[in-house]
C-alpha positions as CSV (number, residue, x, y, z in Angstrom):
1,M,6.6,1.3,-33.7
2,K,4.1,0.8,-30.5
3,K,4.9,1.6,-27.2
4,L,4.7,-1.7,-24.7
5,K,1.4,-0.4,-22.9
6,I,2.1,-2.1,-19.6
7,S,4.3,0.5,-18.2
8,L,2.9,1.6,-14.9
9,L,3.0,5.4,-15.7
10,P,1.7,6.4,-12.3
11,L,4.3,5.1,-10.9
12,T,7.1,6.7,-12.6
13,A,5.3,10.0,-12.1
14,F,5.2,9.2,-8.4
15,V,8.9,8.4,-7.9
16,A,10.1,11.6,-10.4
17,A,8.1,14.0,-7.8
18,T,10.0,12.7,-5.0
19,V,13.5,14.0,-6.6
20,H,15.0,17.5,-5.9
21,A,17.2,17.0,-8.9
22,E,17.8,20.7,-8.8
23,T,19.6,20.4,-5.3
24,L,19.8,17.1,-4.3
25,D,20.4,13.9,-5.7
26,T,18.4,10.8,-6.1
27,I,17.5,9.0,-2.8
28,D,14.6,7.1,-3.5
29,V,14.6,3.4,-3.9
30,V,11.9,2.4,-6.6
31,S,10.2,-0.5,-8.4
32,D,11.1,-1.0,-11.7
33,N,8.5,-0.1,-13.9
34,F,8.5,-3.4,-16.3
35,S,9.8,-5.6,-13.1
36,P,8.6,-4.8,-9.8
37,Q,10.7,-7.6,-8.4
38,A,13.8,-5.4,-9.2
39,E,14.8,-2.9,-7.0
40,N,17.3,0.2,-7.8
41,I,19.2,2.7,-5.9
42,A,20.5,6.4,-6.9
43,A,23.5,5.2,-4.9
44,K,25.2,8.7,-5.2
45,G,22.6,10.6,-3.3
46,V,22.0,7.7,-0.5
47,T,25.8,7.4,0.1
48,K,25.7,11.4,0.8
49,V,22.7,11.8,2.9
50,R,23.7,8.7,5.2
51,Q,27.3,9.4,4.7
52,A,27.9,5.7,3.9
53,T,31.1,4.1,5.0
54,K,30.0,0.5,4.5
55,M,27.7,-1.1,1.9
56,S,25.1,-1.8,4.7
57,D,24.5,2.1,5.1
58,V,23.8,2.2,1.3
59,I,20.8,-0.5,0.9
60,R,19.5,-0.3,4.5
61,G,15.6,-0.3,3.8
62,V,15.5,-2.8,0.4
63,P,13.0,-5.1,1.3
64,G,14.7,-8.6,1.1
65,V,17.9,-7.4,1.2
66,N,20.8,-7.4,3.5
67,V,24.2,-6.7,4.6
68,N,25.7,-8.0,7.6
69,G,28.9,-8.0,9.2
70,A,30.1,-5.1,12.4
71,R,32.8,-3.2,9.8
72,S,33.3,-3.5,6.6
73,T,35.8,-6.0,6.3
74,V,33.6,-8.6,7.2
75,E,30.5,-7.6,5.8
76,R,28.7,-10.2,3.4
77,Y,25.5,-9.7,1.2
78,N,21.9,-11.5,1.4
79,I,19.3,-11.5,-0.6
80,R,16.1,-13.3,0.8
81,G,18.0,-15.6,2.9
82,V,20.5,-16.7,0.6
83,S,24.0,-15.8,1.2
84,E,26.0,-14.5,-1.1
85,E,28.0,-17.4,-2.4
86,Y,24.6,-17.8,-4.2
87,L,24.5,-14.1,-5.8
88,N,25.5,-12.9,-8.9
89,V,27.6,-9.9,-8.2
90,T,29.1,-7.3,-10.7
91,V,31.4,-3.8,-10.1
92,D,30.6,-2.1,-13.8
93,G,29.9,-5.2,-15.1
94,A,33.1,-7.3,-14.0
95,R,32.0,-10.3,-12.0
96,Q,33.3,-10.9,-8.8
97,N,34.2,-14.5,-7.7
98,G,35.0,-16.5,-4.6
99,Y,34.0,-17.6,-1.3
100,S,37.7,-16.7,0.2
101,F,37.3,-17.6,4.1
102,H,34.4,-18.2,6.5
103,H,35.7,-15.2,8.8
104,N,36.3,-13.0,6.3
105,G,34.0,-10.5,3.6
106,N,34.4,-11.8,0.0
107,Y,33.8,-8.3,-1.8
108,G,35.1,-4.7,-1.2
109,I,33.1,-1.6,-2.4
110,D,33.9,2.3,-1.7
111,P,30.0,3.6,-1.4
112,E,31.6,7.1,-2.2
113,I,32.3,6.0,-5.7
114,L,28.9,4.6,-6.7
115,K,26.2,6.1,-9.3
116,R,23.9,3.4,-9.0
117,V,23.3,-0.3,-7.5
118,D,20.4,-2.5,-9.3
119,I,19.4,-5.2,-6.7
120,D,17.4,-8.4,-8.5
121,V,15.6,-9.5,-5.4
122,G,15.3,-13.3,-6.6
123,S,15.9,-14.8,-9.8
124,N,13.3,-14.1,-12.0
125,S,14.4,-13.6,-15.5
126,V,17.0,-15.6,-17.4
127,S,19.1,-12.5,-17.8
128,T,19.7,-12.1,-14.0
129,G,23.6,-14.0,-15.0
130,A,25.1,-17.0,-14.8
131,G,25.1,-19.2,-11.4
132,S,22.4,-16.8,-9.7
133,L,20.3,-18.6,-7.6
134,G,18.8,-15.9,-5.3
135,G,19.5,-13.0,-7.2
136,S,22.1,-10.2,-7.9
137,I,23.4,-7.1,-7.1
138,K,25.0,-5.1,-9.6
139,F,27.1,-1.9,-8.5
140,E,28.0,0.7,-11.2
141,T,30.5,3.5,-10.7
142,V,29.9,7.1,-11.7
143,D,31.2,8.6,-15.1
144,A,32.3,12.3,-16.1
145,A,29.0,12.9,-17.5
146,D,27.1,12.2,-14.5
147,M,29.2,14.5,-12.7
148,L,29.4,17.5,-15.5
149,E,26.8,19.9,-15.4
150,K,25.2,21.4,-18.9
151,G,27.7,23.7,-20.8
152,E,30.6,22.4,-18.2
153,N,33.8,20.6,-19.7
154,F,35.8,20.7,-16.5
155,G,34.8,20.0,-13.0
156,G,36.2,18.7,-9.8
157,K,34.8,17.9,-6.0
158,V,36.4,17.8,-2.8
159,K,34.7,16.0,0.2
160,Y,35.8,15.8,4.1
161,G,34.3,12.9,6.3
162,Y,34.3,12.6,10.3
163,G,32.8,9.9,12.3
164,S,32.8,10.2,16.1
165,N,32.9,6.3,17.0
166,G,36.3,5.1,15.8
167,N,37.5,8.8,15.2
168,S,37.0,8.2,11.4
169,N,38.6,10.6,9.1
170,Q,37.9,10.3,5.5
171,G,39.1,12.9,2.4
172,T,38.0,12.4,-1.4
173,A,39.0,14.3,-4.4
174,M,37.5,13.7,-7.8
175,L,38.3,15.5,-10.9
176,Y,36.8,15.1,-14.6
177,G,36.6,16.9,-17.8
178,R,35.4,16.8,-21.4
179,R,37.4,17.6,-24.4
180,G,35.8,17.0,-27.5
181,N,34.1,13.5,-27.5
182,L,36.4,12.1,-25.0
183,D,35.5,11.9,-21.5
184,L,37.7,11.8,-18.3
185,L,37.7,11.1,-14.4
186,G,39.8,10.5,-11.8
187,Y,38.8,9.8,-8.0
188,F,40.8,9.0,-4.9
189,N,39.4,8.2,-1.3
190,Y,41.3,7.5,1.9
191,R,39.7,7.0,5.5
192,H,41.4,6.0,8.5
193,Q,39.6,5.2,11.4
194,R,40.6,3.9,14.9
195,D,38.6,1.4,17.6
196,G,35.3,1.9,17.7
197,E,32.6,1.0,20.5
198,D,29.4,-0.6,20.7
199,G,26.2,-0.1,22.3
200,N,27.3,-1.4,25.4
201,G,30.2,0.7,25.3
202,L,33.0,-1.9,24.5
203,K,36.1,-1.5,22.1
204,N,35.3,-3.4,18.7
205,K,38.7,-3.5,17.2
206,N,38.5,-2.1,13.8
207,K,41.6,0.2,13.6
208,G,42.2,0.1,9.8
209,H,42.1,2.2,6.6
210,L,40.6,2.0,3.3
211,S,41.6,3.7,0.0
212,N,40.5,3.7,-3.2
213,Y,41.0,5.2,-6.5
214,L,39.3,4.7,-10.2
215,F,40.4,6.1,-13.6
216,K,37.6,6.4,-16.3
217,T,37.4,7.5,-19.7
218,K,34.5,7.2,-22.2
219,Y,35.0,8.1,-25.7
220,N,31.6,8.9,-27.9
221,I,32.6,7.5,-31.3
222,S,29.1,8.9,-32.4
223,N,25.5,10.2,-30.9
224,E,24.7,6.3,-31.2
225,Q,27.8,4.7,-30.4
226,W,30.3,4.6,-27.5
227,I,33.0,2.8,-25.6
228,K,34.4,3.1,-22.1
229,A,37.3,2.1,-20.1
230,S,38.3,1.9,-16.6
231,A,40.9,0.9,-13.9
232,E,40.0,0.5,-10.0
233,R,42.2,-0.5,-6.6
234,Y,40.5,-1.0,-3.7
235,T,42.1,-1.9,-0.2
236,N,40.5,-2.1,2.9
237,T,42.5,-3.2,6.2
238,A,41.3,-3.6,10.3
239,L,43.5,-4.3,13.0
240,S,40.7,-6.9,13.9
241,C,40.3,-9.8,16.4
242,Y,42.3,-12.9,15.5
243,R,39.4,-14.0,13.9
244,A,38.0,-11.0,12.2
245,N,34.3,-11.6,12.3
246,M,34.3,-12.7,15.8
247,G,34.1,-11.0,19.1
248,M,36.7,-13.4,20.9
249,C,39.4,-10.9,22.0
250,L,36.6,-8.5,23.5
251,G,35.2,-8.0,26.7
252,D,36.2,-10.9,29.1
253,V,38.5,-12.8,27.6
254,P,40.9,-14.4,30.3
255,Q,44.3,-12.6,29.9
256,P,47.6,-14.0,30.0
257,G,48.1,-16.3,32.7
258,E,44.6,-16.5,33.5
259,P,42.9,-19.5,33.5
260,G,41.4,-20.4,30.0
261,Y,43.9,-18.3,28.6
262,V,44.1,-19.0,24.6
263,E,46.4,-17.0,22.8
264,T,44.3,-17.0,19.2
265,N,41.2,-16.3,21.2
266,H,42.9,-13.2,22.9
267,G,45.0,-11.9,20.4
268,K,44.6,-9.5,16.8
269,A,45.9,-9.4,13.7
270,Y,45.2,-7.5,10.7
271,T,42.9,-8.3,8.3
272,E,42.7,-7.0,4.4
273,L,40.7,-7.1,1.3
274,T,42.3,-5.8,-2.1
275,R,40.3,-6.1,-5.5
276,K,41.9,-4.7,-8.7
277,T,39.2,-4.2,-11.4
278,Y,39.8,-3.3,-15.2
279,T,36.9,-3.0,-17.6
280,L,36.3,-2.3,-21.3
281,S,32.9,-1.8,-22.6
282,Y,30.7,-0.7,-25.8
283,G,27.6,0.6,-26.7
284,F,25.5,1.1,-29.7
285,N,22.2,2.1,-30.2
286,P,21.1,3.7,-33.6
287,E,18.5,6.2,-33.3
288,H,16.4,5.0,-36.5
289,N,17.1,1.1,-36.2
290,N,15.2,-0.6,-33.0
291,W,16.4,-3.9,-34.4
292,V,20.0,-2.6,-32.9
293,N,21.2,-2.0,-29.1
294,I,24.1,-4.0,-28.7
295,K,25.8,-3.8,-25.3
296,A,29.2,-5.4,-24.6
297,N,31.7,-5.8,-22.0
298,T,35.3,-7.7,-21.2
299,Y,36.9,-7.6,-17.9
300,N,39.7,-8.2,-15.6
301,T,39.3,-8.5,-11.7
302,E,41.2,-9.8,-9.1
303,T,40.5,-10.3,-5.5
304,E,43.3,-10.7,-2.6
305,V,42.4,-11.6,0.9
306,A,44.5,-11.9,4.3
307,S,43.2,-12.9,7.8
308,M,44.8,-13.8,10.9
309,G,47.6,-11.7,9.8
310,S,48.6,-13.8,6.7
311,P,47.4,-13.8,3.4
312,K,44.7,-16.6,2.5
313,S,43.4,-16.5,-1.0
314,K,43.5,-15.1,-4.6
315,V,40.8,-15.1,-6.9
316,R,41.2,-14.2,-10.4
317,T,38.2,-13.7,-13.1
318,V,38.4,-13.0,-16.5
319,G,35.1,-12.7,-18.6
320,G,32.6,-10.9,-20.7
321,T,29.1,-10.1,-21.9
322,L,27.4,-9.7,-25.3
323,S,23.5,-8.7,-25.7
324,N,21.0,-7.1,-28.3
325,T,17.7,-6.1,-27.6
326,S,15.3,-5.3,-30.6
327,E,11.9,-3.5,-30.8
328,F,9.3,-4.8,-33.2
329,D,5.6,-5.1,-33.6
330,L,4.3,-8.2,-35.0
331,G,0.3,-8.3,-35.3
332,V,-1.2,-6.4,-32.5
333,T,1.7,-7.8,-30.1
334,S,4.8,-5.4,-29.3
335,H,8.1,-6.6,-28.5
336,Q,11.4,-6.1,-26.9
337,F,13.2,-9.5,-27.9
338,L,16.4,-9.6,-26.1
339,V,19.6,-12.1,-26.9
340,G,22.6,-12.5,-25.2
341,G,25.8,-14.2,-24.0
342,E,28.2,-14.3,-21.1
343,Y,31.6,-16.2,-20.4
344,Y,33.8,-16.2,-17.4
345,N,36.9,-18.1,-16.2
346,S,38.0,-18.1,-12.3
347,K,41.0,-19.2,-10.8
348,A,41.2,-19.7,-7.2
349,Q,43.8,-19.9,-5.1
350,A,44.9,-20.5,-1.7
351,L,48.1,-18.3,-0.4
352,G,50.7,-19.6,2.3
353,S,48.7,-23.4,2.6
354,V,50.8,-26.2,2.8
355,N,47.6,-28.6,2.3
356,N,46.2,-26.8,-0.4
357,T,47.9,-25.5,-3.3
358,Y,45.6,-26.9,-6.4
359,V,44.6,-23.9,-8.2
360,A,40.9,-24.4,-9.1
361,D,39.8,-23.9,-12.4
362,M,35.9,-22.8,-13.3
363,D,34.9,-22.2,-16.3
364,S,31.1,-20.9,-17.5
365,T,29.7,-20.3,-20.9
366,S,25.8,-19.3,-21.3
367,V,23.3,-18.0,-24.0
368,Y,19.6,-16.7,-23.4
369,V,16.7,-15.3,-24.9
370,E,14.2,-13.6,-23.7
371,D,11.3,-11.9,-25.3
372,K,8.6,-9.2,-23.4
373,I,5.3,-9.3,-25.7
374,A,3.2,-6.6,-24.9
375,L,-0.8,-7.5,-25.7
376,G,-2.8,-4.8,-24.8
377,N,-2.8,-4.6,-20.9
378,L,-0.8,-8.0,-20.7
379,M,2.6,-8.8,-20.9
380,I,3.9,-11.9,-21.4
381,I,7.8,-12.7,-20.5
382,P,9.1,-16.3,-21.6
383,G,12.8,-16.8,-21.6
384,V,15.2,-19.8,-22.4
385,R,19.1,-19.9,-20.9
386,F,21.4,-22.7,-21.4
387,D,24.6,-23.1,-19.2
388,H,27.8,-24.9,-19.8
389,Y,30.1,-25.2,-16.7
390,K,33.4,-27.0,-16.1
391,A,34.6,-27.3,-12.6
392,D,38.3,-28.4,-12.2
393,L,38.2,-28.3,-8.4
394,A,41.2,-30.4,-7.4
395,S,43.5,-33.3,-8.5
396,D,40.6,-35.9,-8.1
397,F,37.8,-33.2,-9.2
398,D,37.3,-32.1,-12.9
399,K,33.5,-32.5,-13.8
400,S,31.1,-30.6,-16.2
401,Y,27.8,-29.4,-16.1
402,H,25.1,-28.2,-18.4
403,R,21.5,-27.0,-18.3
404,F,18.6,-25.8,-20.4
405,S,16.5,-23.3,-18.1
406,K,13.2,-21.8,-18.8
407,A,11.6,-19.1,-17.4
408,L,8.2,-17.2,-17.7
409,G,6.6,-14.1,-16.5
410,L,3.2,-12.6,-16.6
411,K,2.3,-9.2,-15.9
412,Y,-1.5,-7.8,-16.1
413,S,-2.5,-4.0,-15.4
414,L,-6.0,-4.2,-14.3
415,T,-6.7,-0.7,-14.2
416,D,-4.8,2.1,-14.9
417,N,-2.9,1.9,-11.1
418,L,-2.9,-1.6,-10.2
419,I,-0.6,-4.5,-12.3
420,V,-0.5,-8.1,-11.0
421,F,2.2,-9.9,-11.7
422,A,3.7,-13.9,-11.5
423,N,7.1,-15.3,-11.9
424,Y,8.4,-19.0,-12.6
425,T,12.4,-19.2,-13.8
426,E,14.4,-22.6,-13.5
427,L,17.5,-21.9,-11.5
428,F,21.4,-23.5,-12.0
429,K,24.2,-23.0,-10.7
430,G,27.7,-25.5,-11.5
431,P,30.0,-26.1,-8.1
432,D,32.4,-23.3,-7.0
433,A,35.8,-23.7,-5.2
434,G,33.8,-23.8,-2.0
435,E,35.8,-22.2,0.8
436,I,38.9,-21.8,-0.8
437,Y,41.3,-21.1,2.1
438,L,40.3,-24.5,3.5
439,R,39.8,-26.7,0.5
440,G,42.6,-28.9,1.5
441,T,41.3,-30.0,4.6
442,R,37.9,-29.7,4.0
443,A,37.5,-31.6,0.5
444,Y,35.0,-31.8,-2.2
445,D,32.8,-34.9,-2.0
446,G,32.7,-37.2,-5.1
447,N,29.0,-37.4,-5.4
448,L,29.0,-33.5,-5.9
449,E,26.2,-32.1,-8.3
450,A,25.4,-28.7,-9.5
451,A,22.7,-26.6,-7.8
452,R,19.6,-26.6,-9.7
453,G,15.7,-25.5,-8.5
454,D,13.1,-23.3,-9.6
455,N,11.7,-19.4,-8.1
456,K,8.2,-18.9,-8.0
457,E,6.4,-15.4,-6.8
458,V,3.4,-13.5,-7.1
459,G,2.3,-10.1,-6.1
460,F,0.9,-6.9,-7.3
461,S,1.8,-3.1,-7.5
462,Y,-0.5,-0.1,-7.1
463,A,0.5,3.4,-7.7
464,K,-1.6,6.5,-7.5
465,D,-0.9,10.4,-7.8
466,G,-3.6,12.6,-6.4
467,L,-4.8,10.5,-3.7
468,F,-6.1,13.0,-1.5
469,S,-5.3,16.0,-3.3
470,D,-3.3,16.9,-6.3
471,I,0.0,17.4,-4.4
472,D,0.0,14.1,-2.9
473,G,1.2,10.1,-4.2
474,F,0.8,6.6,-2.9
475,S,2.5,3.2,-4.1
476,F,2.4,-0.2,-2.7
477,T,4.0,-3.3,-3.9
478,A,3.6,-7.0,-2.1
479,K,5.1,-9.8,-3.0
480,Y,5.1,-13.8,-2.0
481,F,8.0,-16.2,-3.2
482,K,9.0,-19.9,-2.9
483,T,12.0,-21.3,-4.2
484,D,12.8,-25.0,-4.1
485,Y,16.4,-26.1,-4.4
486,D,16.7,-29.8,-6.1
487,N,20.4,-29.0,-4.3
488,I,22.4,-26.5,-2.9
489,N,26.3,-27.1,-2.4
490,Q,27.7,-26.0,1.1
491,T,30.6,-26.6,3.7
492,V,28.7,-28.4,6.5
493,S,29.6,-31.3,8.7
494,A,29.1,-34.9,7.0
495,S,26.1,-36.0,8.9
496,R,24.2,-32.9,6.7
497,C,25.4,-34.0,3.6
498,V,22.9,-36.1,1.3
499,N,23.6,-38.7,-1.9
500,T,27.2,-38.7,-0.6
501,S,30.7,-40.6,-1.1
502,A,32.1,-39.2,2.2
503,I,32.5,-41.3,5.1
504,S,34.5,-38.6,7.0
505,S,33.0,-37.2,10.3
506,G,34.3,-33.5,9.4
507,S,33.9,-30.8,7.2
508,I,33.2,-31.1,3.5
509,Y,31.9,-29.3,1.0
510,C,28.6,-31.7,-0.3
511,N,25.2,-31.5,-1.4
512,L,22.5,-30.8,0.9
513,G,19.6,-32.0,-0.9
514,K,16.6,-30.3,-1.3
515,V,16.4,-27.1,0.2
516,D,13.3,-24.7,0.3
517,I,13.0,-20.8,1.0
518,K,9.7,-18.9,1.1
519,G,8.8,-15.3,2.4
520,V,6.9,-12.2,1.8
521,E,8.1,-8.6,1.3
522,A,5.9,-5.6,1.0
523,Q,6.6,-2.0,0.7
524,A,4.1,1.3,0.8
525,K,5.1,4.7,0.4
526,Y,3.1,7.8,0.6
527,R,4.5,11.5,-0.8
528,Y,2.5,14.8,0.4
529,E,4.4,17.8,-1.5
530,D,7.7,17.6,0.2
531,T,7.3,15.0,2.6
532,S,7.9,11.2,1.8
533,F,6.9,8.1,4.2
534,S,7.8,4.5,3.6
535,V,7.4,1.4,5.2
536,S,8.4,-1.8,4.4
537,Y,7.9,-5.3,5.8
538,A,10.7,-8.8,4.6
539,R,10.4,-12.2,5.9
540,A,12.6,-15.4,4.9
541,R,13.1,-18.7,6.1
542,S,14.9,-21.8,4.6
543,E,14.7,-25.4,5.5
544,Q,17.0,-28.0,4.4
545,K,14.5,-31.1,3.9
546,S,16.6,-33.9,4.8
547,T,17.5,-33.0,8.3
548,G,15.0,-29.9,9.3
549,L,17.6,-27.5,9.9
550,A,17.9,-23.9,8.2
551,A,20.3,-23.9,5.3
552,F,21.2,-20.3,5.6
553,A,21.3,-18.0,8.5
554,D,17.7,-16.5,9.2
555,T,17.5,-12.8,8.5
556,G,14.8,-12.5,10.7
557,D,11.6,-10.4,10.3
558,R,12.2,-7.0,9.2
559,Y,10.5,-3.7,9.4
560,N,12.0,-0.6,8.2
561,F,10.2,3.1,8.6
562,T,11.5,6.0,6.7
563,L,10.5,9.9,6.7
564,S,12.2,12.6,4.6
565,Q,11.3,16.2,4.5
566,Y,13.0,18.6,1.9
567,I,12.7,22.3,2.8
568,S,12.9,24.1,-0.4
569,S,13.3,27.8,0.6
570,A,16.0,26.6,3.0
571,Q,17.8,23.9,0.7
572,V,17.6,21.4,3.4
573,E,16.6,18.0,3.8
574,L,15.9,16.3,6.8
575,G,15.6,12.3,6.8
576,W,14.7,9.6,9.8
577,N,15.0,5.7,9.6
578,T,14.1,3.1,12.0
579,M,14.8,-0.8,11.4
580,Y,13.1,-2.8,13.6
581,V,13.8,-6.8,13.6
582,R,11.4,-9.1,15.6
583,A,13.3,-12.3,17.7
584,I,13.5,-15.3,16.4
585,D,14.2,-18.6,18.1
586,V,16.5,-20.7,16.1
587,D,16.3,-24.0,18.0
588,D,16.4,-24.8,21.5
589,S,19.6,-23.0,22.5
590,T,19.9,-20.2,20.4
591,L,17.8,-16.7,20.7
592,K,18.4,-14.1,18.3
593,E,17.1,-11.1,20.0
594,S,15.1,-8.4,18.3
595,Y,16.3,-5.1,18.4
596,A,15.5,-1.5,16.7
597,V,18.2,0.8,15.2
598,S,17.6,4.8,14.3
599,N,19.2,7.1,12.0
600,M,19.1,10.4,11.0
601,Y,20.4,12.9,8.8
602,V,20.1,17.0,7.9
603,S,21.9,17.6,4.4
604,W,22.4,21.6,3.6
605,S,23.1,22.7,0.2
606,P,22.9,26.6,0.2
607,A,22.0,28.4,-2.3
608,Q,24.4,31.1,-1.8
609,A,27.4,29.0,-2.4
610,K,26.6,26.7,-5.0
611,G,28.7,23.3,-5.0
612,L,28.7,23.5,-1.3
613,E,26.9,20.7,0.6
614,L,27.1,20.1,4.4
615,T,25.3,16.9,6.2
616,F,25.1,15.9,9.5
617,G,24.0,12.7,10.8
618,I,23.6,10.5,13.9
619,D,24.0,6.7,13.6
620,N,22.5,4.6,15.9
621,I,20.9,7.4,17.6
622,F,19.8,5.0,21.0
623,D,23.0,3.5,21.5
624,K,21.3,0.3,21.1
625,A,23.3,-3.1,21.4
626,Y,22.6,-5.3,18.8
627,K,24.2,-7.7,16.0
628,D,22.5,-8.5,12.8
629,H,20.4,-12.1,12.8
630,S,21.7,-12.9,9.5
631,T,26.0,-12.8,10.7
632,Q,27.5,-15.7,10.3
633,Y,28.4,-17.3,13.7
634,Y,25.6,-15.3,15.3
635,G,26.7,-16.5,19.0
636,S,30.4,-15.7,18.4
637,V,30.8,-12.1,16.8
638,D,31.0,-8.9,18.2
639,L,27.8,-6.1,18.4
640,D,27.4,-3.9,15.7
641,P,28.8,-0.1,16.2
642,G,27.2,2.2,18.8
643,R,26.2,6.0,18.6
644,N,28.2,7.5,15.6
645,Y,27.8,11.5,15.1
646,K,28.7,12.2,11.9
647,L,29.8,15.5,9.7
648,S,30.6,15.7,6.0
649,V,31.7,18.9,3.9
650,S,31.5,18.6,0.4
651,Y,32.5,21.3,-2.6
652,K,31.8,20.7,-6.1
653,F,33.5,23.2,-8.7
């Protein structure tokens, strides 16, 4: 069979040359050869050198992607300005659903256990996943095979980590092994922290702990076939302000007995997020049969959120996916033909609410086909998808929606080093349960429609080894995108609703009507021997057409600068990162201030003590007082953490 010729081989070589696999894990963020709009992170290495305690530490620097929130219990994901309710988020293939409560985060992930994060920046394929309006984030946890070195059948890893800001102490233990065709891995992580400080020296109220365990097993039926199962439990708590994502109990809040004192503004309460995920997956890829490459999974995941000191919501999602990729030649063309399907059911309920006892039930079934057709230097990627969605959200709301969606991608190799690409994808998402805890007081508009729209993107990627010498390399990717939604569903004041049956003047889950998002992303990387430098820029702006207001929190204009140096003779890697965000006027009364935050690290893996790793870092080196532009309720949230000295020691045996 012929190979697809469109792959950008210089880019592959450039990335490979920046990785020091014999001593350090991969830490680079690279563009996928076939889909320059997809970003991939080998998270194991990023977590190590950045000593990540929350997801913003891991995916910092990916153009167009952001995680906001001053602490991990209130973190929220954002791609191209689109908030996480409109993204497809999975952990080991298990879909994470549900928007619980506006004072909380919705998803909990332990950075220490991640092997890889695949991020589709924008929805540019019918295979992205059901309901993906802005892209997808796919977290993949580590396997025993990832930890075992060649010839090993048993091993383990222990780690201690310390952070000065909040007196954070973390202990991690992992055991893994192989017997015959069976791989096993067990993992446990515990971290405890006290209140930290922002850049102004103000306590941020974040006392709490995180615990996570994972058990994973894989049985290799043969060299071509395997089955894998996992069980994970994640718990993250914090004693925060009564409203966990706001700083209302900090600073000059009136004290008891003073004028203006309000107990709920002054008080503190526990916030907790618990996730339990169980997965079973299967793969079959015969060596001498290019027509068969089957991947299948089934899962059960449940997330419970407590806020303001009491339980608020529970979401349980069960589902599965099945796909097969066939490779074949047809005349002068080569094909990668993908056919797949997905089913999931989510049940969402409020906990402890007298006004909201109905269990919302959402049912989604989808099938899709996509073909990557290579004809010389041209690749054509047509696709079609069918979604059927049933939303039983309340006693007076039970509707079904469906859509055929089309997609077309084009990639053309102008030279051995330069490709241009363009994508068009139609989008669909049935109505979710909205903000689960408040559904009883913020009801559904009777005219609620499905979200529909299309995403358009154009760009180019250039990569060349030996740009100025035989030991350097350069790559550059730039994109322009425009997403037009015919309709978006959101909980807003009734005055912002369109095509509505509502007469209330309060908040309601309704149709926003037409929403546009447009922006650009660009990233350049240069490597000279063991020195790497990258710079990136991203911008996204949204607008609700009926009001002229922003439909999503603006993420600002973001510039990212990264420098790393590997000293092979000493087994040392040094790195520096600076993120600069420009100020923006949201309206006449709100200015989101500019800020620049810098971080550095030094990681040492001494050759004299194989398996030992020592890492020192400083986050927010200049103790900047700032808050992320995309943070919900920007004017009321507390500031992000100030300077933090971090040290970790790990030993792998």
